[in-house]
N, C-alpha and C positions, 0 to 999 in steps of 0.2 A: 321867760324864766331861764337863768342859767343852769346847765346840768352839773357844772363843776366850777370851782374858783378860777378866777383869772387874774393874772398880774397886770395892774394898771400903772402903778407908779411906786417908786421907792424914795425913802428920805436918806439913804446912805448905805454904805456897804456893811454887811454882816462881819463880825470878827473872824479871823481865820480859825480853822479847827485847832483845838488844844492850846489856845492862847491863854486860858485860865478865866478866872471870874472877872467881873467888872475891873477890879484894880489891874489885873493882868493885861486887859485890853488897853486901859488908859497908859500903862507903862509902855505897851508895844507901840501905841500911837506916838507917844513922846519920843521914843527912840527913832521912829520912822521919820518924824518931821524935823528933827534936830540934827543937822549934819555933824555936830560936835559931840553928840551923845555917844558915851562910852560903849554902849551896847548896840549901836546902830549897825555896824558891819555884821554882827552875830545875828541880829534880828532880821536883816535883809537876806542873809544866807539862809536862815531857817525858813523864812516865808517864801523865798524863791521867786519874789517878784516885787515890783513897786507897788505898794499898797496905797491906794487913793480912797480914803474913808468917805469922801463925799460923793463918790460915784459908785452907784449900786451895780453889781454884775448881772445886768439885765439878761444877757444871753443865757447865762447859767440858770437864772431864775425861770425864764421862759422854757428852757429845755426840761427842767425838773417838773414844772407845772404840766407841760405836755405829757410827760411819762405818767404823772398822777392821773391825768384825764384819760389817758389810754387804759391804764389799769382799771380805773372805775368803769369805763365803757365795757371792757372785757368781763369785769366781774358782774356787772349788771346783766350782760348777755348770757353769762353761764348760769346766773340765778334764775333768769327767765326760762332758760332751756331745761333746768332741773325742775321748775314748777310745772312746765308743760308735760314733762315726762311722768310726773306724779299724777297729774289730773288726767 
């Protein structure tokens, strides 16, 4: 049994922060893939990188999952210590 969730696979990249609701993400993707899109330069500048929607950012996901796992482990240890002090 796993003690905490693990990242196994991804189906694509999550939208960048503050891109907006679904329509905002759709507009963002349109601008990123169309070299002639009127907002392409502004979107690329705002995003700060080339956004490849099909490739999940697995390194970031694994780093975040590892931090969650560590916090969970520390929290469980603190709870056990507190319970031992009470008993």
